[in-house]
PDB file of N, CA, C and O in Angstrom, chain B, residues numbered from 101:
ATOM      1  N   UNK B 101      94.712  62.400 160.786  1.00  0.00           N
ATOM      2  CA  UNK B 101      93.668  61.348 161.061  1.00  0.00           C
ATOM      3  C   UNK B 101      93.049  60.910 159.732  1.00  0.00           C
ATOM      4  O   UNK B 101      92.650  61.728 158.903  1.00  0.00           O
ATOM      5  N   UNK B 102      92.984  59.575 159.565  1.00  0.00           N
ATOM      6  CA  UNK B 102      92.344  59.037 158.428  1.00  0.00           C
ATOM      7  C   UNK B 102      90.887  58.920 158.701  1.00  0.00           C
ATOM      8  O   UNK B 102      90.532  58.480 159.795  1.00  0.00           O
ATOM      9  N   UNK B 103      90.033  59.265 157.830  1.00  0.00           N
ATOM     10  CA  UNK B 103      88.697  59.081 157.806  1.00  0.00           C
ATOM     11  C   UNK B 103      88.164  58.027 156.877  1.00  0.00           C
ATOM     12  O   UNK B 103      88.858  57.691 155.916  1.00  0.00           O
ATOM     13  N   UNK B 104      87.007  57.487 157.080  1.00  0.00           N
ATOM     14  CA  UNK B 104      86.407  56.503 156.142  1.00  0.00           C
ATOM     15  C   UNK B 104      86.340  57.162 154.766  1.00  0.00           C
ATOM     16  O   UNK B 104      85.872  58.286 154.586  1.00  0.00           O
ATOM     17  N   UNK B 105      86.826  56.404 153.838  1.00  0.00           N
ATOM     18  CA  UNK B 105      86.804  56.993 152.270  1.00  0.00           C
ATOM     19  C   UNK B 105      88.037  57.620 152.011  1.00  0.00           C
ATOM     20  O   UNK B 105      88.225  57.942 150.838  1.00  0.00           O
ATOM     21  N   UNK B 106      89.009  57.894 152.911  1.00  0.00           N
ATOM     22  CA  UNK B 106      90.306  58.541 152.591  1.00  0.00           C
ATOM     23  C   UNK B 106      91.094  57.656 151.737  1.00  0.00           C
ATOM     24  O   UNK B 106      91.093  56.447 151.971  1.00  0.00           O
ATOM     25  N   UNK B 107      91.803  58.173 150.716  1.00  0.00           N
ATOM     26  CA  UNK B 107      92.645  57.438 149.815  1.00  0.00           C
ATOM     27  C   UNK B 107      94.158  57.689 150.244  1.00  0.00           C
ATOM     28  O   UNK B 107      94.628  58.800 150.487  1.00  0.00           O
ATOM     29  N   UNK B 108      94.817  56.532 150.297  1.00  0.00           N
ATOM     30  CA  UNK B 108      96.314  56.647 150.552  1.00  0.00           C
ATOM     31  C   UNK B 108      97.058  56.297 149.293  1.00  0.00           C
ATOM     32  O   UNK B 108      96.846  55.211 148.752  1.00  0.00           O
ATOM     33  N   UNK B 109      97.906  57.145 148.804  1.00  0.00           N
ATOM     34  CA  UNK B 109      98.700  56.882 147.616  1.00  0.00           C
ATOM     35  C   UNK B 109     100.126  56.981 148.025  1.00  0.00           C
ATOM     36  O   UNK B 109     100.523  57.741 148.909  1.00  0.00           O
ATOM     37  N   UNK B 110     100.929  56.116 147.287  1.00  0.00           N
ATOM     38  CA  UNK B 110     102.333  56.053 147.545  1.00  0.00           C
ATOM     39  C   UNK B 110     103.235  56.591 146.487  1.00  0.00           C
ATOM     40  O   UNK B 110     104.440  56.709 146.708  1.00  0.00           O
ATOM     41  N   UNK B 111     102.687  56.929 145.325  1.00  0.00           N
ATOM     42  CA  UNK B 111     103.570  57.394 144.229  1.00  0.00           C
ATOM     43  C   UNK B 111     104.245  56.305 143.642  1.00  0.00           C
ATOM     44  O   UNK B 111     103.802  55.164 143.779  1.00  0.00           O
ATOM     45  N   UNK B 112     105.389  56.565 142.930  1.00  0.00           N
ATOM     46  CA  UNK B 112     106.180  55.553 142.346  1.00  0.00           C
ATOM     47  C   UNK B 112     107.397  55.211 143.216  1.00  0.00           C
ATOM     48  O   UNK B 112     108.270  56.065 143.372  1.00  0.00           O
ATOM     49  N   UNK B 113     107.492  54.054 143.767  1.00  0.00           N
ATOM     50  CA  UNK B 113     108.545  53.708 144.642  1.00  0.00           C
ATOM     51  C   UNK B 113     109.859  53.521 143.869  1.00  0.00           C
ATOM     52  O   UNK B 113     109.799  53.301 142.659  1.00  0.00           O
ATOM     53  N   UNK B 114     111.044  53.596 144.498  1.00  0.00           N
ATOM     54  CA  UNK B 114     112.339  53.413 143.844  1.00  0.00           C
ATOM     55  C   UNK B 114     112.344  51.978 143.395  1.00  0.00           C
ATOM     56  O   UNK B 114     111.716  51.104 143.991  1.00  0.00           O
ATOM     57  N   UNK B 115     113.162  51.740 142.194  1.00  0.00           N
ATOM     58  CA  UNK B 115     113.387  50.406 141.769  1.00  0.00           C
ATOM     59  C   UNK B 115     112.196  49.962 140.893  1.00  0.00           C
ATOM     60  O   UNK B 115     111.973  48.757 140.779  1.00  0.00           O
ATOM     61  N   UNK B 116     111.429  50.862 140.275  1.00  0.00           N
ATOM     62  CA  UNK B 116     110.325  50.444 139.375  1.00  0.00           C
ATOM     63  C   UNK B 116     110.819  49.638 138.186  1.00  0.00           C
ATOM     64  O   UNK B 116     111.886  49.929 137.644  1.00  0.00           O
ATOM     65  N   UNK B 117     110.070  48.643 137.779  1.00  0.00           N
ATOM     66  CA  UNK B 117     110.520  47.766 136.747  1.00  0.00           C
ATOM     67  C   UNK B 117     110.916  48.378 135.392  1.00  0.00           C
ATOM     68  O   UNK B 117     111.810  47.850 134.729  1.00  0.00           O
ATOM     69  N   UNK B 118     110.278  49.468 134.969  1.00  0.00           N
ATOM     70  CA  UNK B 118     110.708  50.032 133.726  1.00  0.00           C
ATOM     71  C   UNK B 118     112.137  50.540 133.689  1.00  0.00           C
ATOM     72  O   UNK B 118     112.783  50.558 132.642  1.00  0.00           O
ATOM     73  N   UNK B 119     112.644  50.976 134.922  1.00  0.00           N
ATOM     74  CA  UNK B 119     114.048  51.551 134.944  1.00  0.00           C
ATOM     75  C   UNK B 119     115.087  50.451 135.186  1.00  0.00           C
ATOM     76  O   UNK B 119     116.282  50.741 135.241  1.00  0.00           O
ATOM     77  N   UNK B 120     114.651  49.193 135.332  1.00  0.00           N
ATOM     78  CA  UNK B 120     115.596  48.107 135.571  1.00  0.00           C
ATOM     79  C   UNK B 120     116.132  47.628 134.160  1.00  0.00           C
ATOM     80  O   UNK B 120     115.507  47.803 133.114  1.00  0.00           O
ATOM     81  N   UNK B 121     117.308  47.031 134.248  1.00  0.00           N
ATOM     82  CA  UNK B 121     117.861  46.316 133.029  1.00  0.00           C
ATOM     83  C   UNK B 121     118.117  44.907 133.305  1.00  0.00           C
ATOM     84  O   UNK B 121     119.049  44.677 134.075  1.00  0.00           O
ATOM     85  N   UNK B 122     117.453  43.898 132.814  1.00  0.00           N
ATOM     86  CA  UNK B 122     116.289  44.012 131.890  1.00  0.00           C
ATOM     87  C   UNK B 122     115.059  44.594 132.729  1.00  0.00           C
ATOM     88  O   UNK B 122     115.021  44.554 133.958  1.00  0.00           O
ATOM     89  N   UNK B 123     114.124  45.103 131.976  1.00  0.00           N
ATOM     90  CA  UNK B 123     112.854  45.759 132.582  1.00  0.00           C
ATOM     91  C   UNK B 123     112.044  44.522 133.162  1.00  0.00           C
ATOM     92  O   UNK B 123     111.950  43.427 132.608  1.00  0.00           O
ATOM     93  N   UNK B 124     111.487  44.881 134.348  1.00  0.00           N
ATOM     94  CA  UNK B 124     110.620  43.809 135.046  1.00  0.00           C
ATOM     95  C   UNK B 124     109.243  44.581 135.248  1.00  0.00           C
ATOM     96  O   UNK B 124     109.173  45.774 135.543  1.00  0.00           O
ATOM     97  N   UNK B 125     108.168  43.743 135.050  1.00  0.00           N
ATOM     98  CA  UNK B 125     106.804  44.232 135.117  1.00  0.00           C
ATOM     99  C   UNK B 125     106.059  43.206 136.001  1.00  0.00           C
ATOM    100  O   UNK B 125     106.496  42.062 136.130  1.00  0.00           O
ATOM    101  N   UNK B 126     105.025  43.594 136.556  1.00  0.00           N
ATOM    102  CA  UNK B 126     104.079  42.696 137.286  1.00  0.00           C
ATOM    103  C   UNK B 126     103.556  41.824 136.397  1.00  0.00           C
ATOM    104  O   UNK B 126     103.337  42.182 135.240  1.00  0.00           O
ATOM    105  N   UNK B 127     103.292  40.578 136.828  1.00  0.00           N
ATOM    106  CA  UNK B 127     102.713  39.584 136.025  1.00  0.00           C
ATOM    107  C   UNK B 127     101.667  38.760 136.835  1.00  0.00           C
ATOM    108  O   UNK B 127     101.731  38.724 138.064  1.00  0.00           O
ATOM    109  N   UNK B 128     100.701  38.098 136.132  1.00  0.00           N
ATOM    110  CA  UNK B 128      99.711  37.318 136.938  1.00  0.00           C
ATOM    111  C   UNK B 128     100.305  36.397 137.869  1.00  0.00           C
ATOM    112  O   UNK B 128     101.197  35.621 137.525  1.00  0.00           O
ATOM    113  N   UNK B 129      99.808  36.460 139.123  1.00  0.00           N
ATOM    114  CA  UNK B 129     100.350  35.642 140.259  1.00  0.00           C
ATOM    115  C   UNK B 129     101.207  36.385 141.169  1.00  0.00           C
ATOM    116  O   UNK B 129     101.333  35.981 142.325  1.00  0.00           O
ATOM    117  N   UNK B 130     101.869  37.537 140.725  1.00  0.00           N
ATOM    118  CA  UNK B 130     102.607  38.389 141.631  1.00  0.00           C
ATOM    119  C   UNK B 130     101.765  38.919 142.696  1.00  0.00           C
ATOM    120  O   UNK B 130     100.584  39.191 142.476  1.00  0.00           O
ATOM    121  N   UNK B 131     102.331  39.089 143.893  1.00  0.00           N
ATOM    122  CA  UNK B 131     101.695  39.634 145.071  1.00  0.00           C
ATOM    123  C   UNK B 131     102.337  40.909 145.501  1.00  0.00           C
ATOM    124  O   UNK B 131     103.563  41.022 145.494  1.00  0.00           O
ATOM    125  N   UNK B 132     101.524  41.893 145.883  1.00  0.00           N
ATOM    126  CA  UNK B 132     102.028  43.220 146.353  1.00  0.00           C
ATOM    127  C   UNK B 132     101.459  43.307 147.821  1.00  0.00           C
ATOM    128  O   UNK B 132     100.260  43.102 148.008  1.00  0.00           O
ATOM    129  N   UNK B 133     102.263  43.594 148.811  1.00  0.00           N
ATOM    130  CA  UNK B 133     101.995  43.842 150.132  1.00  0.00           C
ATOM    131  C   UNK B 133     102.417  45.235 150.604  1.00  0.00           C
ATOM    132  O   UNK B 133     103.553  45.684 150.453  1.00  0.00           O
ATOM    133  N   UNK B 134     101.446  45.852 151.164  1.00  0.00           N
ATOM    134  CA  UNK B 134     101.658  47.219 151.626  1.00  0.00           C
ATOM    135  C   UNK B 134     101.153  47.305 152.990  1.00  0.00           C
ATOM    136  O   UNK B 134     100.034  46.898 153.302  1.00  0.00           O
ATOM    137  N   UNK B 135     102.063  47.891 153.889  1.00  0.00           N
ATOM    138  CA  UNK B 135     101.684  47.969 155.286  1.00  0.00           C
ATOM    139  C   UNK B 135     101.930  49.356 155.915  1.00  0.00           C
ATOM    140  O   UNK B 135     102.889  50.045 155.568  1.00  0.00           O
ATOM    141  N   UNK B 136     101.079  49.732 156.807  1.00  0.00           N
ATOM    142  CA  UNK B 136     101.328  50.985 157.404  1.00  0.00           C
ATOM    143  C   UNK B 136     101.061  50.694 158.976  1.00  0.00           C
ATOM    144  O   UNK B 136     100.044  50.214 159.475  1.00  0.00           O
ATOM    145  N   UNK B 137     102.260  51.118 159.624  1.00  0.00           N
ATOM    146  CA  UNK B 137     102.194  50.863 161.161  1.00  0.00           C
ATOM    147  C   UNK B 137     100.998  51.531 161.816  1.00  0.00           C
ATOM    148  O   UNK B 137     100.751  52.723 161.637  1.00  0.00           O
ATOM    149  N   UNK B 138     100.257  50.729 162.583  1.00  0.00           N
ATOM    150  CA  UNK B 138      99.112  51.225 163.313  1.00  0.00           C
ATOM    151  C   UNK B 138      97.851  51.173 162.548  1.00  0.00           C
ATOM    152  O   UNK B 138      96.770  51.421 163.082  1.00  0.00           O
ATOM    153  N   UNK B 139      97.979  50.842 161.259  1.00  0.00           N
ATOM    154  CA  UNK B 139      96.739  50.741 160.337  1.00  0.00           C
ATOM    155  C   UNK B 139      96.439  49.352 159.873  1.00  0.00           C
ATOM    156  O   UNK B 139      95.310  48.869 159.963  1.00  0.00           O
ATOM    157  N   UNK B 140      97.536  48.675 159.341  1.00  0.00           N
ATOM    158  CA  UNK B 140      97.340  47.370 158.930  1.00  0.00           C
ATOM    159  C   UNK B 140      98.108  47.004 157.668  1.00  0.00           C
ATOM    160  O   UNK B 140      98.987  47.720 157.189  1.00  0.00           O
ATOM    161  N   UNK B 141      97.751  45.944 157.210  1.00  0.00           N
ATOM    162  CA  UNK B 141      98.515  45.398 155.978  1.00  0.00           C
ATOM    163  C   UNK B 141      97.445  45.083 154.864  1.00  0.00           C
ATOM    164  O   UNK B 141      96.359  44.602 155.190  1.00  0.00           O
ATOM    165  N   UNK B 142      97.755  45.358 153.540  1.00  0.00           N
ATOM    166  CA  UNK B 142      96.796  45.081 152.490  1.00  0.00           C
ATOM    167  C   UNK B 142      97.708  44.244 151.506  1.00  0.00           C
ATOM    168  O   UNK B 142      98.852  44.604 151.226  1.00  0.00           O
ATOM    169  N   UNK B 143      97.130  43.124 151.011  1.00  0.00           N
ATOM    170  CA  UNK B 143      97.754  42.279 150.043  1.00  0.00           C
ATOM    171  C   UNK B 143      96.886  42.306 148.811  1.00  0.00           C
ATOM    172  O   UNK B 143      95.665  42.162 148.868  1.00  0.00           O
ATOM    173  N   UNK B 144      97.589  42.503 147.647  1.00  0.00           N
ATOM    174  CA  UNK B 144      96.891  42.312 146.310  1.00  0.00           C
ATOM    175  C   UNK B 144      97.553  41.413 145.403  1.00  0.00           C
ATOM    176  O   UNK B 144      98.783  41.441 145.350  1.00  0.00           O
ATOM    177  N   UNK B 145      96.887  40.612 144.675  1.00  0.00           N
ATOM    178  CA  UNK B 145      97.433  39.605 143.736  1.00  0.00           C
ATOM    179  C   UNK B 145      97.079  40.000 142.367  1.00  0.00           C
ATOM    180  O   UNK B 145      95.912  40.278 142.091  1.00  0.00           O
ATOM    181  N   UNK B 146      98.020  40.042 141.493  1.00  0.00           N
ATOM    182  CA  UNK B 146      97.895  40.556 140.057  1.00  0.00           C
ATOM    183  C   UNK B 146      97.132  39.392 139.353  1.00  0.00           C
ATOM    184  O   UNK B 146      97.523  38.230 139.466  1.00  0.00           O
ATOM    185  N   UNK B 147      96.028  39.737 138.619  1.00  0.00           N
ATOM    186  CA  UNK B 147      95.305  38.793 137.886  1.00  0.00           C
ATOM    187  C   UNK B 147      95.494  39.079 136.386  1.00  0.00           C
ATOM    188  O   UNK B 147      95.785  40.213 136.006  1.00  0.00           O
ATOM    189  N   UNK B 148      95.330  38.061 135.540  1.00  0.00           N
ATOM    190  CA  UNK B 148      95.335  38.197 134.127  1.00  0.00           C
ATOM    191  C   UNK B 148      93.998  38.961 133.713  1.00  0.00           C
ATOM    192  O   UNK B 148      92.932  38.760 134.295  1.00  0.00           O
ATOM    193  N   UNK B 149      94.150  39.858 132.651  1.00  0.00           N
ATOM    194  CA  UNK B 149      93.083  40.622 132.128  1.00  0.00           C
ATOM    195  C   UNK B 149      92.230  39.588 131.365  1.00  0.00           C
ATOM    196  O   UNK B 149      92.713  38.674 130.697  1.00  0.00           O
ATOM    197  N   UNK B 150      90.921  39.822 131.529  1.00  0.00           N
ATOM    198  CA  UNK B 150      89.987  38.909 130.786  1.00  0.00           C
ATOM    199  C   UNK B 150      89.881  39.244 129.330  1.00  0.00           C
ATOM    200  O   UNK B 150      89.151  38.579 128.595  1.00  0.00           O
TER     201      UNK B 150
END
């Protein structure tokens, strides 16, 4: 059971950019979408550092 304040982590998924040839990394404008059945979907957009 998830409680308010619980943190969900996923670790490092397969196919991370550093292990690809050529290497690929997140860049401003990229979107990440994570979903958990029965819980919902979260979308994050990468922003440029100020």
